N, C-alpha and C positions, 0 to 999 in steps of 0.2 A: 486150782490152788491159788488163783490170782488174788482173792481178797482174804485168804486165810493165812494164819501163821504157819511157817515152815516147820515141819516136824524134825527134830534134831535128836540123834543118838550120839552120846559122847563115850568114847572108849579110851581110857587112860589108866595106866597101872598105878599111878600115884593118887591115892584116895583123896588127899587134901586138895590137890590140884583139880581133881575131878569135881569136887564140891565148889571150888572157886569158879570153874568154867560154868557150872550149872547156875550159880547165882548171877554171873555176868550175862550169860546168853539168855537165861530164862527171864531175866528182868527187863527184856526189851519187848516191844509190841510187834515184832516181826517173826519171832522164833518161839517155839514151844518145845522144851526139852522133854522127850518122852521116855528116855532111858539113860541110865548111868551105869557103866560096866568097867570092870578092871581087866577083862579079857575079851578078845574077839569072839571066842566060842560061846560065851554067855550072851553077848550082844546079838550074835547071829540067830540064836534060837528064838529071840524075842521078835524077829522079823515076821514070824508066822502069825503073830497077833496084830502087829502094826508095822507097816513098812515105812521107814523114815524117808524124808526128802533129802536129808543131809546127814552124813556121818563124819564126825571129827575123830580121827584115828591116830593114836600114838603108834610108833614103829616098834619099840621095844616092849613086847607084851609076853606074858606067860602063854605057853601053848602056841597057837597060830599067831605069827607076828603080823604087824600092821600091813606090810606090803603084800603078803600072801592073802591076808584078809580082804584087802582092797580088790585083789584079783577075783576072789570068790564072790564078793558083792557085785562087781561089774558083770560077772557071768550070770548070776542068778537074779539080780534086780538092777537091770541096766538104767532105770530111771533114777536110781539113788545116786547122789553125787558124794564122792568121798574127798575130804580135805585132810591131808596129813598135817598133824601138829606135833612137832618133835624138836629135839635138840640137835639132831644129826644134820650136818651141813656138807658131808662128803658127797662127791659126785655120784658114786655108786648108789647110795641110798636115794638120792634125788631122782636119778633117771630110772632106777628100778621101780620106784613108786609111780612115776609118771607113765612108764610102760605098762604097769599093772592096771592103770585106769584112773589114778587119782586126778581130780580136776584142779586141785590146789595143793600147795606145800608151804606151810608157814611155820615159823619158829616160835617156841614157847617164850622166847625173850620179848615177843611183841607185848606191848601194853594192852590193857583191856579195850580201850577205845579202838586201837588198831585191829584187834581181833574182831570186833563187831563190824568195823568198816570192811574187813576182808569178807565176812559172811554176807554183808549187803552187796558187795561187788559180785559175789557168786550168784545171788538171786537176780541180779540184773543181767546175767549172762556172761560175766567175766570169769577169769581163772586166777584166783588170788595166790600171789607168790610174794613171800617176804623179799625185800629189795635185794638182799645178798643172794638169795636163791635165784631171782630173776637175772641177776648179773651172770651167775654161773650158767644158766640155761642159754643166755645170749652168747656167752663166750664159747660154749660148746659148738655153736654154728660157725665160729671163726677159726676153729681148729683145722689144721691140715688134714684133709680126708684121706691122704695117703700115708698117714702116720704109721710107723712100724710098731708103735706101742699099743698094747691092749688097754682097755678102759681102766683096769686096775693099775697098770704101769703108769698110765697118764696121771691117775689120781696120786700115786706115790711121787711121781716126778713133780707134781704141783706142790706137794708137801716139802720135798727137798728144796724147791726153789724159794720157799719162805723160811728155810732154816730149821725144819723139824729134824729131830734126832731119830736114830733107829727105834729107840724105845717109844717115842711119841708117835711115830708112824705105826708101829705095831699096835699100840693102844687104840688109836683112832680107827684103824682098819680091822680091829679084832682079830689080829693074827699074831703069831709068835715073833720074837725079835729075830730069830734065825730066818723065818720066812720073809721078813721085811728085807733082810740082807740079801737073800736070794733074788728077790724082785729087783733090788737095786743093781746087783751084779748083771742080771739079764738086761736091764735098761742100758747099762754101760756098753754091753756087747752090741745091742741093737743100734745104739747111737755111735758106736765106734769111738768111744772116749775112754779116758783113764782116770778122770777125777770129777768131783762134784761140780767144780767151777766150769769145766768143759761141758758137762752134761747140761747144766743150766743155760749156758750160752747157746749150745746146739738146739735145745728145746725152744728157747725164745726165738732164735733166728729162723727156725723152720716151722714156727707156729704149731708146736706139738703140745703146748699147754695153754 
């Protein structure tokens, strides 16, 4: 593959964005876009004809989502590298994607030059991560390993610490408002606190977020 263009498949629910990615990536001399799909299931069927070197994968897809799709690709075609391209910045999505086998995680807010640079980093052997995502990954290694909080509770505690409301937490985590309140009550019990300010102070002091 050393002198050849890398074969790229793009899986993105938004058809207009799909075409933009196609124009940007296909217009370079290092990449050849061989497939554009709105669903993972359609994309995966095409692998029987031509296996891509790189798959750019959205998370929010009809049918099989991007994280589960990444897991399937890594199991069936381990030489194919998957880069998640999404708007999701929450810890759960990031680490679920990386555990599923994604080699990179970049945000749709990147400009097109940054997108190409990320792909060039990939073919040089790197793991492209948007700067905010890289910070979250690094911060994860700084967290107290003896934390009493689950991954979901830590995610919600991080949202509490930046002033998110019950409704905002529920929306970002795709849970009901009542479920978000239940998580917060459980956090207070585990941290042995009675208020938001006490929870934030405890979480910061004990490196729980």
